[in-house]
TORKOL-4160 file (C-alpha; in steps of 0.2 Angstrom, whole numbers, padded with zeros to 4 digits, m for minus):
241
<pt num="1" X="m0226" Y="m0110" Z="0051"/>
<pt num="2" X="m0211" Y="m0120" Z="0057"/>
<pt num="3" X="m0197" Y="m0112" Z="0068"/>
<pt num="4" X="m0179" Y="m0117" Z="0070"/>
<pt num="5" X="m0171" Y="m0116" Z="0087"/>
<pt num="6" X="m0155" Y="m0106" Z="0084"/>
<pt num="7" X="m0140" Y="m0105" Z="0096"/>
<pt num="8" X="m0129" Y="m0090" Z="0093"/>
<pt num="9" X="m0111" Y="m0091" Z="0097"/>
<pt num="10" X="m0098" Y="m0077" Z="0098"/>
<pt num="11" X="m0083" Y="m0082" Z="0088"/>
<pt num="12" X="m0072" Y="m0070" Z="0099"/>
<pt num="13" X="m0073" Y="m0082" Z="0114"/>
<pt num="14" X="m0084" Y="m0096" Z="0108"/>
<pt num="15" X="m0097" Y="m0092" Z="0121"/>
<pt num="16" X="m0116" Y="m0093" Z="0118"/>
<pt num="17" X="m0124" Y="m0076" Z="0119"/>
<pt num="18" X="m0142" Y="m0081" Z="0115"/>
<pt num="19" X="m0155" Y="m0093" Z="0109"/>
<pt num="20" X="m0171" Y="m0090" Z="0099"/>
<pt num="21" X="m0185" Y="m0099" Z="0089"/>
<pt num="22" X="m0183" Y="m0091" Z="0072"/>
<pt num="23" X="m0196" Y="m0094" Z="0058"/>
<pt num="24" X="m0188" Y="m0105" Z="0045"/>
<pt num="25" X="m0193" Y="m0093" Z="0031"/>
<pt num="26" X="m0182" Y="m0080" Z="0039"/>
<pt num="27" X="m0166" Y="m0091" Z="0037"/>
<pt num="28" X="m0157" Y="m0092" Z="0020"/>
<pt num="29" X="m0156" Y="m0108" Z="0009"/>
<pt num="30" X="m0138" Y="m0110" Z="0013"/>
<pt num="31" X="m0125" Y="m0103" Z="0024"/>
<pt num="32" X="m0111" Y="m0108" Z="0012"/>
<pt num="33" X="m0110" Y="m0090" Z="0005"/>
<pt num="34" X="m0106" Y="m0075" Z="0015"/>
<pt num="35" X="m0120" Y="m0071" Z="0027"/>
<pt num="36" X="m0123" Y="m0056" Z="0038"/>
<pt num="37" X="m0137" Y="m0055" Z="0051"/>
<pt num="38" X="m0143" Y="m0040" Z="0062"/>
<pt num="39" X="m0145" Y="m0045" Z="0080"/>
<pt num="40" X="m0151" Y="m0031" Z="0091"/>
<pt num="41" X="m0141" Y="m0015" Z="0087"/>
<pt num="42" X="m0127" Y="m0025" Z="0080"/>
<pt num="43" X="m0122" Y="m0032" Z="0063"/>
<pt num="44" X="m0114" Y="m0050" Z="0063"/>
<pt num="45" X="m0105" Y="m0060" Z="0050"/>
<pt num="46" X="m0108" Y="m0079" Z="0050"/>
<pt num="47" X="m0092" Y="m0088" Z="0051"/>
<pt num="48" X="m0099" Y="m0106" Z="0053"/>
<pt num="49" X="m0116" Y="m0114" Z="0053"/>
<pt num="50" X="m0120" Y="m0131" Z="0059"/>
<pt num="51" X="m0129" Y="m0137" Z="0049"/>
<pt num="52" X="m0126" Y="m0126" Z="0034"/>
<pt num="53" X="m0141" Y="m0131" Z="0022"/>
<pt num="54" X="m0159" Y="m0127" Z="0024"/>
<pt num="55" X="m0165" Y="m0145" Z="0022"/>
<pt num="56" X="m0154" Y="m0151" Z="0036"/>
<pt num="57" X="m0159" Y="m0138" Z="0049"/>
<pt num="58" X="m0177" Y="m0140" Z="0044"/>
<pt num="59" X="m0175" Y="m0159" Z="0047"/>
<pt num="60" X="m0167" Y="m0157" Z="0064"/>
<pt num="61" X="m0176" Y="m0141" Z="0070"/>
<pt num="62" X="m0160" Y="m0134" Z="0077"/>
<pt num="63" X="m0146" Y="m0123" Z="0070"/>
<pt num="64" X="m0129" Y="m0117" Z="0078"/>
<pt num="65" X="m0122" Y="m0101" Z="0071"/>
<pt num="66" X="m0104" Y="m0095" Z="0076"/>
<pt num="67" X="m0103" Y="m0076" Z="0072"/>
<pt num="68" X="m0092" Y="m0061" Z="0074"/>
<pt num="69" X="m0098" Y="m0044" Z="0076"/>
<pt num="70" X="m0094" Y="m0031" Z="0062"/>
<pt num="71" X="m0085" Y="m0016" Z="0069"/>
<pt num="72" X="m0088" Y="0000" Z="0060"/>
<pt num="73" X="m0074" Y="0013" Z="0060"/>
<pt num="74" X="m0078" Y="0032" Z="0058"/>
<pt num="75" X="m0067" Y="0037" Z="0043"/>
<pt num="76" X="m0063" Y="0053" Z="0052"/>
<pt num="77" X="m0054" Y="0044" Z="0066"/>
<pt num="78" X="m0042" Y="0035" Z="0053"/>
<pt num="79" X="m0024" Y="0041" Z="0053"/>
<pt num="80" X="m0011" Y="0040" Z="0039"/>
<pt num="81" X="0006" Y="0033" Z="0044"/>
<pt num="82" X="0014" Y="0043" Z="0030"/>
<pt num="83" X="0012" Y="0062" Z="0026"/>
<pt num="84" X="0014" Y="0059" Z="0007"/>
<pt num="85" X="0013" Y="0047" Z="m0007"/>
<pt num="86" X="0018" Y="0048" Z="m0025"/>
<pt num="87" X="0003" Y="0047" Z="m0037"/>
<pt num="88" X="0012" Y="0041" Z="m0053"/>
<pt num="89" X="0016" Y="0022" Z="m0052"/>
<pt num="90" X="0026" Y="0012" Z="m0065"/>
<pt num="91" X="0018" Y="0000" Z="m0076"/>
<pt num="92" X="0017" Y="m0017" Z="m0068"/>
<pt num="93" X="0018" Y="m0034" Z="m0076"/>
<pt num="94" X="0006" Y="m0048" Z="m0072"/>
<pt num="95" X="0020" Y="m0059" Z="m0065"/>
<pt num="96" X="0027" Y="m0061" Z="m0048"/>
<pt num="97" X="0043" Y="m0052" Z="m0043"/>
<pt num="98" X="0057" Y="m0064" Z="m0038"/>
<pt num="99" X="0070" Y="m0051" Z="m0033"/>
<pt num="100" X="0071" Y="m0035" Z="m0023"/>
<pt num="101" X="0053" Y="m0030" Z="m0019"/>
<pt num="102" X="0046" Y="m0015" Z="m0011"/>
<pt num="103" X="0029" Y="m0009" Z="m0004"/>
<pt num="104" X="0019" Y="0003" Z="m0015"/>
<pt num="105" X="0019" Y="0016" Z="m0002"/>
<pt num="106" X="0038" Y="0017" Z="m0002"/>
<pt num="107" X="0039" Y="0021" Z="m0021"/>
<pt num="108" X="0049" Y="0036" Z="m0024"/>
<pt num="109" X="0049" Y="0043" Z="m0006"/>
<pt num="110" X="0068" Y="0047" Z="m0007"/>
<pt num="111" X="0073" Y="0051" Z="m0025"/>
<pt num="112" X="0084" Y="0061" Z="m0037"/>
<pt num="113" X="0075" Y="0075" Z="m0046"/>
<pt num="114" X="0081" Y="0086" Z="m0060"/>
<pt num="115" X="0085" Y="0104" Z="m0053"/>
<pt num="116" X="0074" Y="0110" Z="m0067"/>
<pt num="117" X="0059" Y="0104" Z="m0057"/>
<pt num="118" X="0063" Y="0116" Z="m0042"/>
<pt num="119" X="0047" Y="0126" Z="m0043"/>
<pt num="120" X="0036" Y="0110" Z="m0043"/>
<pt num="121" X="0047" Y="0103" Z="m0029"/>
<pt num="122" X="0044" Y="0118" Z="m0018"/>
<pt num="123" X="0026" Y="0117" Z="m0021"/>
<pt num="124" X="0025" Y="0099" Z="m0016"/>
<pt num="125" X="0036" Y="0102" Z="m0001"/>
<pt num="126" X="0025" Y="0116" Z="0005"/>
<pt num="127" X="0009" Y="0105" Z="0005"/>
<pt num="128" X="0019" Y="0091" Z="0014"/>
<pt num="129" X="0025" Y="0103" Z="0027"/>
<pt num="130" X="0007" Y="0108" Z="0031"/>
<pt num="131" X="0003" Y="0090" Z="0034"/>
<pt num="132" X="0019" Y="0088" Z="0045"/>
<pt num="133" X="0014" Y="0103" Z="0055"/>
<pt num="134" X="m0002" Y="0095" Z="0061"/>
<pt num="135" X="0002" Y="0078" Z="0068"/>
<pt num="136" X="m0012" Y="0068" Z="0077"/>
<pt num="137" X="m0007" Y="0055" Z="0089"/>
<pt num="138" X="0003" Y="0042" Z="0080"/>
<pt num="139" X="0000" Y="0048" Z="0063"/>
<pt num="140" X="m0007" Y="0061" Z="0051"/>
<pt num="141" X="m0025" Y="0067" Z="0049"/>
<pt num="142" X="m0021" Y="0071" Z="0031"/>
<pt num="143" X="m0011" Y="0064" Z="0017"/>
<pt num="144" X="m0003" Y="0074" Z="0002"/>
<pt num="145" X="m0003" Y="0065" Z="m0014"/>
<pt num="146" X="0011" Y="0071" Z="m0026"/>
<pt num="147" X="0005" Y="0074" Z="m0044"/>
<pt num="148" X="0017" Y="0087" Z="m0051"/>
<pt num="149" X="0032" Y="0077" Z="m0056"/>
<pt num="150" X="0027" Y="0061" Z="m0065"/>
<pt num="151" X="0045" Y="0059" Z="m0073"/>
<pt num="152" X="0058" Y="0067" Z="m0061"/>
<pt num="153" X="0072" Y="0064" Z="m0073"/>
<pt num="154" X="0063" Y="0069" Z="m0089"/>
<pt num="155" X="0074" Y="0078" Z="m0102"/>
<pt num="156" X="0090" Y="0074" Z="m0092"/>
<pt num="157" X="0096" Y="0061" Z="m0105"/>
<pt num="158" X="0101" Y="0050" Z="m0091"/>
<pt num="159" X="0103" Y="0032" Z="m0097"/>
<pt num="160" X="0106" Y="0015" Z="m0088"/>
<pt num="161" X="0123" Y="0013" Z="m0095"/>
<pt num="162" X="0129" Y="0028" Z="m0085"/>
<pt num="163" X="0122" Y="0021" Z="m0069"/>
<pt num="164" X="0130" Y="0004" Z="m0073"/>
<pt num="165" X="0147" Y="0013" Z="m0075"/>
<pt num="166" X="0145" Y="0023" Z="m0059"/>
<pt num="167" X="0141" Y="0007" Z="m0049"/>
<pt num="168" X="0153" Y="m0005" Z="m0058"/>
<pt num="169" X="0140" Y="m0018" Z="m0059"/>
<pt num="170" X="0125" Y="m0022" Z="m0071"/>
<pt num="171" X="0108" Y="m0018" Z="m0065"/>
<pt num="172" X="0096" Y="m0032" Z="m0059"/>
<pt num="173" X="0079" Y="m0033" Z="m0069"/>
<pt num="174" X="0069" Y="m0041" Z="m0055"/>
<pt num="175" X="0062" Y="m0025" Z="m0046"/>
<pt num="176" X="0046" Y="m0029" Z="m0038"/>
<pt num="177" X="0032" Y="m0017" Z="m0032"/>
<pt num="178" X="0018" Y="m0024" Z="m0022"/>
<pt num="179" X="0023" Y="m0041" Z="m0026"/>
<pt num="180" X="0023" Y="m0038" Z="m0045"/>
<pt num="181" X="0037" Y="m0036" Z="m0057"/>
<pt num="182" X="0040" Y="m0018" Z="m0063"/>
<pt num="183" X="0040" Y="m0016" Z="m0082"/>
<pt num="184" X="0057" Y="m0009" Z="m0087"/>
<pt num="185" X="0062" Y="m0008" Z="m0069"/>
<pt num="186" X="0079" Y="m0010" Z="m0062"/>
<pt num="187" X="0089" Y="m0011" Z="m0046"/>
<pt num="188" X="0107" Y="m0009" Z="m0041"/>
<pt num="189" X="0113" Y="m0016" Z="m0025"/>
<pt num="190" X="0129" Y="m0007" Z="m0019"/>
<pt num="191" X="0136" Y="m0009" Z="m0002"/>
<pt num="192" X="0127" Y="0006" Z="0005"/>
<pt num="193" X="0109" Y="0003" Z="0000"/>
<pt num="194" X="0098" Y="m0002" Z="m0015"/>
<pt num="195" X="0095" Y="0010" Z="m0029"/>
<pt num="196" X="0080" Y="0007" Z="m0040"/>
<pt num="197" X="0070" Y="0015" Z="m0054"/>
<pt num="198" X="0063" Y="0012" Z="m0071"/>
<pt num="199" X="0066" Y="0017" Z="m0089"/>
<pt num="200" X="0054" Y="0025" Z="m0102"/>
<pt num="201" X="0058" Y="0025" Z="m0120"/>
<pt num="202" X="0077" Y="0021" Z="m0116"/>
<pt num="203" X="0080" Y="0034" Z="m0103"/>
<pt num="204" X="0080" Y="0033" Z="m0084"/>
<pt num="205" X="0063" Y="0040" Z="m0079"/>
<pt num="206" X="0064" Y="0039" Z="m0060"/>
<pt num="207" X="0078" Y="0034" Z="m0048"/>
<pt num="208" X="0074" Y="0031" Z="m0030"/>
<pt num="209" X="0085" Y="0028" Z="m0015"/>
<pt num="210" X="0081" Y="0016" Z="m0001"/>
<pt num="211" X="0093" Y="0023" Z="0012"/>
<pt num="212" X="0109" Y="0034" Z="0010"/>
<pt num="213" X="0115" Y="0041" Z="m0006"/>
<pt num="214" X="0129" Y="0030" Z="m0012"/>
<pt num="215" X="0145" Y="0041" Z="m0016"/>
<pt num="216" X="0146" Y="0035" Z="m0034"/>
<pt num="217" X="0128" Y="0041" Z="m0037"/>
<pt num="218" X="0131" Y="0057" Z="m0028"/>
<pt num="219" X="0145" Y="0062" Z="m0040"/>
<pt num="220" X="0134" Y="0058" Z="m0055"/>
<pt num="221" X="0120" Y="0068" Z="m0047"/>
<pt num="222" X="0131" Y="0083" Z="m0045"/>
<pt num="223" X="0137" Y="0082" Z="m0063"/>
<pt num="224" X="0119" Y="0080" Z="m0069"/>
<pt num="225" X="0112" Y="0094" Z="m0058"/>
<pt num="226" X="0100" Y="0082" Z="m0049"/>
<pt num="227" X="0094" Y="0086" Z="m0031"/>
<pt num="228" X="0090" Y="0073" Z="m0018"/>
<pt num="229" X="0072" Y="0075" Z="m0011"/>
<pt num="230" X="0066" Y="0066" Z="0005"/>
<pt num="231" X="0048" Y="0069" Z="0003"/>
<pt num="232" X="0042" Y="0062" Z="0019"/>
<pt num="233" X="0055" Y="0073" Z="0028"/>
<pt num="234" X="0051" Y="0087" Z="0017"/>
<pt num="235" X="0069" Y="0091" Z="0013"/>
<pt num="236" X="0079" Y="0094" Z="m0002"/>
<pt num="237" X="0098" Y="0093" Z="m0004"/>
<pt num="238" X="0111" Y="0095" Z="m0018"/>
<pt num="239" X="0123" Y="0081" Z="m0017"/>
<pt num="240" X="0141" Y="0086" Z="m0014"/>
<pt num="241" X="0136" Y="0101" Z="m0003"/>
């Protein structure tokens, strides 16, 4: 049985942490694909092998492996950076967004919601407040996923033309979410902060606020009986009050 003299190198500091004569049959045909090895009590990922092919290290009788140790994390120790996320995502197109883009976690974290949804709003806020009441270190041990209000402006009849009139500018259609374009998405860029959303069957289905509520939108919200909900802060306010 032939053996190969294997030198083990720690990728963290490029130091040699061991050498061993390993039976050739215990080594793979090639290291060009992802390879893990168990050494002692740890599991290691092969980052580089010299040489990489079996016929080469069989010929030389030597092999140098650069590895990094795989660190396993206890899921119970993972903290969430946000107390809540929205479950309903808009349809995304398979094309990159080239305009205003946002992270998926930021979707609908501050938004206008029809006052008709107040029972659902209060139920969601109660769950979020429970998460906020039990912070752990720099994050949250739990995360509340909102599922009760898929279309917060449903049945309001709000159309994009009303927003265009309020802002005095046409919407941009290059809204991105997670790097992809939102189907039927739109964004207005007033001086105060971006306002974004998407349509469904010709009506505005959701309307999110990145920062402060622009005065023009506050007036429209008052007329339309919409409330401003900051989900992460677990607050709800009626514009104009």
